[in-house]
MARSEBA-782934 format. One record per residue (C-alpha): residue in three letters; x, y, z; residue number from 1. Coordinates in Angstrom, 1 decimal, decimal comma, padded with zeros to 4 digits. Example, Ala and Ser with C-alpha at 12.3 -4.5 7.8 and 13.67 -1.06 7.14 Angstrom:
<rec><rest>ALA</rest><x>012,3</x><y>-004,5</y><z>007,8</z><nr>1</nr></rec>
<rec><rest>SER</rest><x>013,7</x><y>-001,1</y><z>007,1</z><nr>2</nr></rec>
//
This chain:
<rec><rest>MET</rest><x>020,8</x><y>-001,0</y><z>005,0</z><nr>1</nr></rec>
<rec><rest>ILE</rest><x>019,7</x><y>-004,0</y><z>006,9</z><nr>2</nr></rec>
<rec><rest>PHE</rest><x>019,3</x><y>-007,4</y><z>005,3</z><nr>3</nr></rec>
<rec><rest>VAL</rest><x>015,8</x><y>-007,2</y><z>004,2</z><nr>4</nr></rec>
<rec><rest>TYR</rest><x>016,4</x><y>-003,9</y><z>002,4</z><nr>5</nr></rec>
<rec><rest>LYS</rest><x>019,4</x><y>-005,2</y><z>000,7</z><nr>6</nr></rec>
<rec><rest>LYS</rest><x>017,7</x><y>-008,2</y><z>-000,4</z><nr>7</nr></rec>
<rec><rest>TRP</rest><x>014,6</x><y>-006,0</y><z>-001,8</z><nr>8</nr></rec>
<rec><rest>ASP</rest><x>017,3</x><y>-003,8</y><z>-003,6</z><nr>9</nr></rec>
<rec><rest>SER</rest><x>018,9</x><y>-006,8</y><z>-005,3</z><nr>10</nr></rec>
<rec><rest>PHE</rest><x>015,2</x><y>-008,1</y><z>-006,1</z><nr>11</nr></rec>
<rec><rest>CYS</rest><x>014,2</x><y>-004,5</y><z>-007,7</z><nr>12</nr></rec>
<rec><rest>TYR</rest><x>017,5</x><y>-004,3</y><z>-009,6</z><nr>13</nr></rec>
<rec><rest>ASP</rest><x>017,0</x><y>-007,6</y><z>-011,0</z><nr>14</nr></rec>
<rec><rest>LEU</rest><x>013,6</x><y>-007,0</y><z>-012,2</z><nr>15</nr></rec>
<rec><rest>THR</rest><x>014,8</x><y>-004,0</y><z>-014,0</z><nr>16</nr></rec>
<rec><rest>LYS</rest><x>017,7</x><y>-005,8</y><z>-015,7</z><nr>17</nr></rec>
<rec><rest>LYS</rest><x>015,3</x><y>-008,2</y><z>-016,8</z><nr>18</nr></rec>
<rec><rest>GLY</rest><x>012,8</x><y>-005,6</y><z>-018,2</z><nr>19</nr></rec>
<rec><rest>ILE</rest><x>010,0</x><y>-006,6</y><z>-015,8</z><nr>20</nr></rec>
<rec><rest>VAL</rest><x>007,5</x><y>-003,9</y><z>-015,2</z><nr>21</nr></rec>
<rec><rest>SER</rest><x>005,8</x><y>-003,4</y><z>-011,9</z><nr>22</nr></rec>
<rec><rest>ILE</rest><x>002,7</x><y>-001,1</y><z>-011,7</z><nr>23</nr></rec>
<rec><rest>PRO</rest><x>000,3</x><y>-000,3</y><z>-008,9</z><nr>24</nr></rec>
<rec><rest>ALA</rest><x>-002,9</x><y>-002,6</y><z>-008,6</z><nr>25</nr></rec>
<rec><rest>LYS</rest><x>-005,0</x><y>000,4</y><z>-009,7</z><nr>26</nr></rec>
<rec><rest>ASP</rest><x>-003,2</x><y>000,5</y><z>-013,2</z><nr>27</nr></rec>
<rec><rest>VAL</rest><x>-003,9</x><y>-003,2</y><z>-014,1</z><nr>28</nr></rec>
<rec><rest>SER</rest><x>-006,5</x><y>-002,5</y><z>-016,4</z><nr>29</nr></rec>
<rec><rest>GLU</rest><x>-004,7</x><y>-000,3</y><z>-018,5</z><nr>30</nr></rec>
<rec><rest>GLN</rest><x>-001,5</x><y>-002,4</y><z>-018,8</z><nr>31</nr></rec>
<rec><rest>THR</rest><x>-001,3</x><y>-004,3</y><z>-022,1</z><nr>32</nr></rec>
<rec><rest>GLU</rest><x>001,9</x><y>-006,0</y><z>-021,7</z><nr>33</nr></rec>
<rec><rest>HIS</rest><x>003,4</x><y>-008,5</y><z>-019,1</z><nr>34</nr></rec>
<rec><rest>PHE</rest><x>003,7</x><y>-006,9</y><z>-015,6</z><nr>35</nr></rec>
<rec><rest>LEU</rest><x>003,7</x><y>-007,7</y><z>-011,9</z><nr>36</nr></rec>
<rec><rest>VAL</rest><x>002,0</x><y>-005,9</y><z>-008,9</z><nr>37</nr></rec>
<rec><rest>LEU</rest><x>004,4</x><y>-005,3</y><z>-006,0</z><nr>38</nr></rec>
<rec><rest>LYS</rest><x>001,7</x><y>-005,5</y><z>-003,2</z><nr>39</nr></rec>
<rec><rest>HIS</rest><x>002,7</x><y>-004,4</y><z>000,5</z><nr>40</nr></rec>
<rec><rest>ASP</rest><x>000,4</x><y>-004,6</y><z>003,5</z><nr>41</nr></rec>
<rec><rest>VAL</rest><x>001,5</x><y>-001,8</y><z>005,8</z><nr>42</nr></rec>
<rec><rest>GLU</rest><x>000,1</x><y>-003,0</y><z>009,4</z><nr>43</nr></rec>
<rec><rest>THR</rest><x>002,8</x><y>-001,6</y><z>011,9</z><nr>44</nr></rec>
<rec><rest>ASP</rest><x>005,5</x><y>000,6</y><z>010,6</z><nr>45</nr></rec>
<rec><rest>VAL</rest><x>005,0</x><y>003,3</y><z>007,7</z><nr>46</nr></rec>
<rec><rest>ALA</rest><x>008,6</x><y>004,2</y><z>007,9</z><nr>47</nr></rec>
<rec><rest>LYS</rest><x>009,7</x><y>000,7</y><z>006,9</z><nr>48</nr></rec>
<rec><rest>ALA</rest><x>007,1</x><y>000,7</y><z>004,0</z><nr>49</nr></rec>
<rec><rest>PHE</rest><x>008,5</x><y>004,2</y><z>003,0</z><nr>50</nr></rec>
<rec><rest>LYS</rest><x>012,2</x><y>002,5</y><z>002,7</z><nr>51</nr></rec>
<rec><rest>MET</rest><x>010,7</x><y>-000,4</y><z>000,6</z><nr>52</nr></rec>
<rec><rest>SER</rest><x>009,0</x><y>002,4</y><z>-001,7</z><nr>53</nr></rec>
<rec><rest>GLN</rest><x>012,4</x><y>004,2</y><z>-002,2</z><nr>54</nr></rec>
<rec><rest>ILE</rest><x>014,1</x><y>001,1</y><z>-003,4</z><nr>55</nr></rec>
<rec><rest>GLU</rest><x>011,2</x><y>000,3</y><z>-005,9</z><nr>56</nr></rec>
<rec><rest>HIS</rest><x>011,5</x><y>004,1</y><z>-007,0</z><nr>57</nr></rec>
<rec><rest>LYS</rest><x>015,1</x><y>004,1</y><z>-007,4</z><nr>58</nr></rec>
<rec><rest>TYR</rest><x>014,7</x><y>001,3</y><z>-010,2</z><nr>59</nr></rec>
<rec><rest>GLY</rest><x>011,5</x><y>002,7</y><z>-011,7</z><nr>60</nr></rec>
<rec><rest>HIS</rest><x>009,1</x><y>000,3</y><z>-010,0</z><nr>61</nr></rec>
<rec><rest>LYS</rest><x>005,6</x><y>001,3</y><z>-008,6</z><nr>62</nr></rec>
<rec><rest>GLY</rest><x>003,8</x><y>-000,6</y><z>-005,9</z><nr>63</nr></rec>
<rec><rest>SER</rest><x>000,6</x><y>-000,7</y><z>-004,2</z><nr>64</nr></rec>
<rec><rest>TYR</rest><x>000,7</x><y>-000,4</y><z>-000,3</z><nr>65</nr></rec>
<rec><rest>TYR</rest><x>-002,3</x><y>-001,0</y><z>001,6</z><nr>66</nr></rec>
<rec><rest>VAL</rest><x>-002,3</x><y>000,7</y><z>005,1</z><nr>67</nr></rec>
<rec><rest>GLN</rest><x>-004,4</x><y>000,0</y><z>008,1</z><nr>68</nr></rec>
<rec><rest>ALA</rest><x>-006,6</x><y>002,9</y><z>009,0</z><nr>69</nr></rec>
<rec><rest>TYR</rest><x>-005,1</x><y>003,4</y><z>012,7</z><nr>70</nr></rec>
<rec><rest>LEU</rest><x>-002,0</x><y>004,4</y><z>011,1</z><nr>71</nr></rec>
<rec><rest>MET</rest><x>-003,5</x><y>007,3</y><z>009,3</z><nr>72</nr></rec>
<rec><rest>SER</rest><x>-003,9</x><y>009,1</y><z>012,8</z><nr>73</nr></rec>
<rec><rest>ASP</rest><x>-000,3</x><y>010,2</y><z>012,8</z><nr>74</nr></rec>
<rec><rest>PRO</rest><x>000,8</x><y>013,1</y><z>011,0</z><nr>75</nr></rec>
<rec><rest>LYS</rest><x>004,3</x><y>011,7</y><z>010,0</z><nr>76</nr></rec>
<rec><rest>ASN</rest><x>002,6</x><y>008,7</y><z>008,4</z><nr>77</nr></rec>
<rec><rest>ILE</rest><x>000,5</x><y>010,7</y><z>006,2</z><nr>78</nr></rec>
<rec><rest>GLN</rest><x>003,4</x><y>012,9</y><z>005,4</z><nr>79</nr></rec>
<rec><rest>MET</rest><x>005,4</x><y>009,6</y><z>004,3</z><nr>80</nr></rec>
<rec><rest>LEU</rest><x>002,5</x><y>008,1</y><z>002,6</z><nr>81</nr></rec>
<rec><rest>LYS</rest><x>002,0</x><y>011,4</y><z>000,5</z><nr>82</nr></rec>
<rec><rest>GLN</rest><x>005,5</x><y>011,3</y><z>-000,4</z><nr>83</nr></rec>
<rec><rest>MET</rest><x>005,3</x><y>007,7</y><z>-001,6</z><nr>84</nr></rec>
<rec><rest>GLN</rest><x>002,1</x><y>008,4</y><z>-003,6</z><nr>85</nr></rec>
<rec><rest>ASP</rest><x>004,2</x><y>011,3</y><z>-005,2</z><nr>86</nr></rec>
<rec><rest>MET</rest><x>006,8</x><y>008,7</y><z>-006,4</z><nr>87</nr></rec>
<rec><rest>GLY</rest><x>003,9</x><y>007,0</y><z>-008,2</z><nr>88</nr></rec>
<rec><rest>HIS</rest><x>003,0</x><y>004,2</y><z>-005,6</z><nr>89</nr></rec>
<rec><rest>GLU</rest><x>-000,6</x><y>003,4</y><z>-004,8</z><nr>90</nr></rec>
<rec><rest>MET</rest><x>-001,7</x><y>004,3</y><z>-001,2</z><nr>91</nr></rec>
<rec><rest>SER</rest><x>-004,9</x><y>002,5</y><z>-000,4</z><nr>92</nr></rec>
<rec><rest>TYR</rest><x>-006,9</x><y>000,8</y><z>002,6</z><nr>93</nr></rec>
<rec><rest>HIS</rest><x>-006,0</x><y>-002,5</y><z>004,4</z><nr>94</nr></rec>
<rec><rest>TYR</rest><x>-009,5</x><y>-002,8</y><z>006,1</z><nr>95</nr></rec>
<rec><rest>ASP</rest><x>-010,5</x><y>-005,5</y><z>008,8</z><nr>96</nr></rec>
<rec><rest>VAL</rest><x>-013,8</x><y>-003,9</y><z>009,8</z><nr>97</nr></rec>
<rec><rest>ILE</rest><x>-015,7</x><y>-007,3</y><z>010,1</z><nr>98</nr></rec>
<rec><rest>ASP</rest><x>-013,2</x><y>-008,2</y><z>012,6</z><nr>99</nr></rec>
<rec><rest>SER</rest><x>-013,0</x><y>-005,3</y><z>014,5</z><nr>100</nr></rec>
<rec><rest>CYS</rest><x>-016,9</x><y>-004,8</y><z>014,7</z><nr>101</nr></rec>
<rec><rest>HIS</rest><x>-017,2</x><y>-008,5</y><z>015,8</z><nr>102</nr></rec>
<rec><rest>GLY</rest><x>-019,4</x><y>-009,6</y><z>012,9</z><nr>103</nr></rec>
<rec><rest>ASP</rest><x>-021,8</x><y>-006,7</y><z>013,2</z><nr>104</nr></rec>
<rec><rest>LEU</rest><x>-022,2</x><y>-005,9</y><z>009,5</z><nr>105</nr></rec>
<rec><rest>ASP</rest><x>-023,9</x><y>-002,4</y><z>009,9</z><nr>106</nr></rec>
<rec><rest>LYS</rest><x>-021,2</x><y>-001,5</y><z>012,5</z><nr>107</nr></rec>
<rec><rest>ALA</rest><x>-018,7</x><y>-002,7</y><z>009,8</z><nr>108</nr></rec>
<rec><rest>ILE</rest><x>-020,1</x><y>-000,7</y><z>006,9</z><nr>109</nr></rec>
<rec><rest>ALA</rest><x>-020,1</x><y>002,5</y><z>009,2</z><nr>110</nr></rec>
<rec><rest>GLU</rest><x>-016,4</x><y>002,0</y><z>010,4</z><nr>111</nr></rec>
<rec><rest>PHE</rest><x>-015,4</x><y>001,2</y><z>006,6</z><nr>112</nr></rec>
<rec><rest>GLU</rest><x>-017,2</x><y>004,4</y><z>005,7</z><nr>113</nr></rec>
<rec><rest>ILE</rest><x>-015,5</x><y>006,5</y><z>008,4</z><nr>114</nr></rec>
<rec><rest>ASN</rest><x>-012,0</x><y>005,1</y><z>007,4</z><nr>115</nr></rec>
<rec><rest>ARG</rest><x>-012,6</x><y>005,7</y><z>003,6</z><nr>116</nr></rec>
<rec><rest>ARG</rest><x>-013,2</x><y>009,4</y><z>004,5</z><nr>117</nr></rec>
<rec><rest>ILE</rest><x>-009,9</x><y>009,6</y><z>006,3</z><nr>118</nr></rec>
<rec><rest>PHE</rest><x>-008,1</x><y>008,4</y><z>003,4</z><nr>119</nr></rec>
<rec><rest>GLU</rest><x>-009,8</x><y>010,4</y><z>000,8</z><nr>120</nr></rec>
<rec><rest>ASN</rest><x>-009,6</x><y>013,6</y><z>002,9</z><nr>121</nr></rec>
<rec><rest>ASN</rest><x>-005,9</x><y>013,1</y><z>003,3</z><nr>122</nr></rec>
<rec><rest>GLY</rest><x>-005,4</x><y>013,1</y><z>-000,6</z><nr>123</nr></rec>
<rec><rest>PHE</rest><x>-005,4</x><y>009,0</y><z>-001,0</z><nr>124</nr></rec>
<rec><rest>LEU</rest><x>-008,3</x><y>008,0</y><z>-003,7</z><nr>125</nr></rec>
<rec><rest>LEU</rest><x>-009,1</x><y>004,4</y><z>-003,2</z><nr>126</nr></rec>
<rec><rest>LYS</rest><x>-009,2</x><y>002,5</y><z>-006,3</z><nr>127</nr></rec>
<rec><rest>THR</rest><x>-008,4</x><y>-000,8</y><z>-005,0</z><nr>128</nr></rec>
<rec><rest>LEU</rest><x>-008,7</x><y>-002,4</y><z>-001,4</z><nr>129</nr></rec>
<rec><rest>CYS</rest><x>-007,0</x><y>-005,1</y><z>000,6</z><nr>130</nr></rec>
<rec><rest>GLN</rest><x>-008,9</x><y>-007,0</y><z>003,0</z><nr>131</nr></rec>
<rec><rest>HIS</rest><x>-006,9</x><y>-007,9</y><z>006,4</z><nr>132</nr></rec>
<rec><rest>GLY</rest><x>-007,7</x><y>-011,2</y><z>007,5</z><nr>133</nr></rec>
<rec><rest>ASN</rest><x>-007,7</x><y>-012,6</y><z>011,1</z><nr>134</nr></rec>
<rec><rest>PRO</rest><x>-008,1</x><y>-016,3</y><z>011,1</z><nr>135</nr></rec>
<rec><rest>VAL</rest><x>-008,2</x><y>-016,6</y><z>014,9</z><nr>136</nr></rec>
//
């Protein structure tokens, strides 16, 4: 494991040792005790997110992974995301449609809807979402 994964493994181990529960964002309304949400923005590399999810799973943690839509065009990515979902992690949409449509709200809504269907047609029911910001 490279440095980041070793640190993440240690962090997840410490959470478990301290009795801290992590849940996906989609389950927050059902949680009655203290918890934390492990939120990940997947913007470039699903394989790296997959490694993070395996570490979390090893310690019984579940996270929320917000994936940019263009990553759904690779069947290998979809396969890894499905495996992550099978481990109990949440897979959802990390959208950036206002920026990609240059502020045109009608185009942004149409693009969002197309991407939502791509996620749902691949078995990822969207319960929570995460906007990707571009301050530039």
